[in-house]
C-alpha positions in Angstrom: 0.2 0.1 0.3 1.7 3.1 -1.1 2.6 5.6 2.0 0.6 8.5 3.0 2.7 11.6 1.8 2.3 13.3 4.7 4.9 11.1 6.3 7.3 12.9 4.3 6.4 16.5 5.5 9.5 17.9 7.7 8.7 19.6 10.4 10.9 22.4 11.1 12.0 24.7 14.9 14.1 26.4 15.8 15.4 29.2 18.7 17.0 32.5 18.4 18.1 34.6 21.8 16.0 36.9 23.0 18.1 39.5 22.8 18.0 38.9 18.7 14.3 39.7 18.9 14.5 42.5 16.6 15.9 40.6 13.8 12.5 38.3 13.7 11.5 41.6 11.8 12.2 40.8 8.5 10.1 37.6 8.9 6.9 38.9 10.4 4.5 38.7 7.6 5.2 34.9 7.4 1.9 34.0 9.4 2.1 30.0 9.3 5.4 30.4 11.4 4.7 30.1 16.1 7.0 31.2 18.4 6.9 30.4 22.4 9.1 32.6 24.6 11.8 31.1 27.4 13.8 32.7 29.9 16.6 33.0 27.1 15.0 32.0 24.5 12.3 32.3 21.0 11.7 29.1 19.9 9.3 29.3 16.6 8.1 26.7 14.2 5.7 25.8 11.1 7.9 26.8 8.8 7.7 25.9 5.3 10.7 24.5 3.6 11.0 27.0 1.5 10.9 29.4 4.5 13.4 27.3 5.7 16.2 27.3 3.2 15.5 31.3 2.2 17.9 34.0 2.5 15.8 35.5 4.9 16.4 32.8 7.6 20.2 31.8 7.0 20.9 36.2 7.6 19.2 35.9 10.8 21.8 36.1 13.7 22.9 33.8 16.7 19.9 31.5 14.1 19.6 27.9 14.8 17.8 25.5 12.6 16.0 22.3 13.1 14.2 18.9 12.0 12.2 17.8 14.7 12.1 14.0 14.3 9.6 11.2 16.7 9.9 14.0 19.1 13.6 15.1 19.2 15.5 18.1 17.3 17.7 17.5 14.8 20.5 20.5 13.4 20.9 20.4 9.9 22.0 16.8 8.4 23.1 16.1 11.9 22.7 12.4 13.2 22.6 12.8 16.5 19.6 14.9 17.9 20.6 18.2 19.6 17.5 18.2 22.2 14.2 17.5 23.3 11.6 19.3 22.2 10.3 22.0 24.2 7.0 21.0 26.7 4.4 23.6 28.1 5.6 26.3 26.0 2.7 28.9 24.9 2.2 29.4 20.8 1.4 33.0 19.3 1.3 33.0 15.9 4.4 36.1 14.9 3.1 38.9 13.4 0.7 38.8 17.1 3.6 38.1 19.2 6.5 40.6 18.2 5.8 44.5 18.4 6.3 46.8 15.6 9.0 48.6 17.5 13.2 48.3 16.3 16.1 49.3 18.1 17.8 52.5 19.1 20.3 53.2 16.7 22.8 56.3 15.1 20.9 56.3 11.7 19.4 59.4 11.7 16.1 58.1 9.5 13.9 61.0 9.4 15.1 62.7 13.2 12.1 60.1 14.9 12.7 58.6 18.3 12.1 55.0 17.9 14.6 54.4 14.6 15.9 51.9 12.4 19.3 51.7 10.8 17.7 50.8 6.9 20.0 49.9 5.3 20.0 48.6 1.3 21.8 45.1 -0.5 22.2 44.3 -3.5 19.6 42.0 -4.4 19.0 38.6 -6.8 16.1 39.4 -7.9 15.1 42.1 -11.2 13.0 44.6 -11.1 11.8 47.0 -14.1 13.5 50.5 -13.5 10.4 53.1 -14.1 12.6 55.5 -12.6 15.9 57.8 -14.0 18.3 60.4 -12.0 20.1 62.5 -14.7 22.7 64.9 -14.6 20.9 68.0 -16.1 24.2 68.9 -17.3 25.2 65.8 -19.4 21.7 65.7 -21.2 20.0 69.0 -21.3 22.2 68.7 -25.3 20.0 65.1 -25.8 16.7 66.3 -24.2 16.2 68.9 -26.5 16.2 67.0 -29.5 13.6 64.5 -27.9 10.4 63.5 -30.0 7.4 64.6 -28.7 6.1 60.7 -28.7 9.1 59.7 -26.4 8.0 62.1 -23.8 4.6 61.3 -22.9 3.6 59.5 -20.1 7.0 60.9 -18.0 6.7 63.2 -15.6 9.6 64.5 -14.4 11.0 67.4 -10.7 14.4 68.9 -10.1 16.2 67.3 -7.6 19.2 69.9 -7.4 21.8 69.7 -10.6 19.9 66.5 -11.7 16.2 66.1 -13.7 14.9 63.2 -12.1 12.2 60.7 -14.8 9.0 58.7 -14.0 7.0 57.3 -16.0 7.7 54.0 -18.8 9.3 53.7 -21.1 12.1 55.5 -19.4 14.8 57.8 -22.2 17.6 56.1 -23.1 19.7 58.6 -21.0 22.5 58.2 -18.5 21.5 58.1 -15.0 21.0 55.8 -12.1 17.8 53.9 -12.5 15.6 52.9 -9.6 12.6 50.9 -9.2 9.7 51.2 -7.1 8.5 48.9 -4.2 6.3 50.3 -1.5 6.3 54.5 -2.6 10.1 53.5 -2.4 12.8 54.5 -5.3 15.4 51.9 -4.5 18.4 51.5 -6.8 18.2 49.1 -10.2 19.5 45.7 -8.2 19.2 47.7 -5.0 16.4 46.4 -1.8 16.4 46.7 1.5 18.3 44.0 3.9 15.3 43.3 5.6 12.4 42.4 2.8 9.4 43.8 4.4 10.6 46.8 6.0 9.1 48.1 2.9 6.3 48.6 3.7 6.7 49.2 7.8 8.4 52.2 6.4 5.4 53.1 4.0 3.2 53.2 6.6 4.8 54.9 8.9 6.1 57.5 7.1 4.1 58.0 3.4 0.6 56.4 4.4 -1.1 58.7 1.7 0.9 57.6 -0.6 1.4 61.5 -1.5 5.1 61.6 -1.8 8.2 59.2 -3.8 10.8 58.1 -0.9 14.0 58.5 -2.9 16.9 56.0 -1.7 20.3 55.7 -2.5 22.5 52.5 -2.1 24.1 54.4 1.5 20.5 54.2 2.3 20.1 58.4 2.8 16.5 59.1 1.3 14.8 61.9 -0.4 11.4 62.8 0.3 9.4 64.3 -2.8 6.3 65.3 -2.7 4.6 63.7 -6.1 2.3 66.9 -6.4 5.8 68.5 -7.7 6.2 66.7 -10.1 5.2 68.2 -13.6 4.3 67.2 -16.9 7.7 66.4 -19.1 8.4 68.7 -22.4 11.1 70.1 -24.3 9.9 73.9 -23.3 9.2 73.1 -19.5 12.7 71.4 -19.6 13.8 75.3 -21.5 11.5 77.0 -19.1 12.8 74.7 -15.9 16.8 75.0 -16.8 16.3 78.8 -18.0 14.8 79.7 -14.6 17.0 77.7 -12.4 20.0 79.6 -14.1 18.2 83.3 -13.1 18.3 81.9 -9.6 
């Protein structure tokens, strides 16, 4: 008789020191995961196989993943168990157990007292670019030769000595491309170190989605009101450039 496929489903547990609790914010949206607290340790269970092998798990400090077999906890590829499964633990879904707060740091992010050190990292995923930041000095000669149809659907704004173009298809100008995530404009090829941080920052600092948060690779950010963008045309570019020269 064929065996029940459920017999081959692996059950994963994990532990992490309570002092590192704040790092679990990166997996807080994994609603299938449950956690339980002991004095110095946080226990977790309910991971899928995909989650257990994910980059989010690998980057957690002091995080130990186990496979549960017959009431015993085995580390990956270990033949000898590390310990017996804990009993009498109070299990709570991770998204309800973890507070939406972060440890204090010296990162100067919007001057808010409750701060988190925001970092960007190189991403393995590709995303379509929707914005381009170009030096005005480098593109002004090319801009005035652009046909009207190439500028349709593009909005733009000046930031210091650069122009930020937003829309699709992007103009073929030299510059830095950006992709969109939860109201953030992130440099192409980069993402937040903790992926779910984008939605948390959006809800806290851009709840109305009336701004763009433009990020550099060093995690500094420029806040831009969407209402300040204007339709791109050769005439609007010339007028804005001329006004900038007079200022």
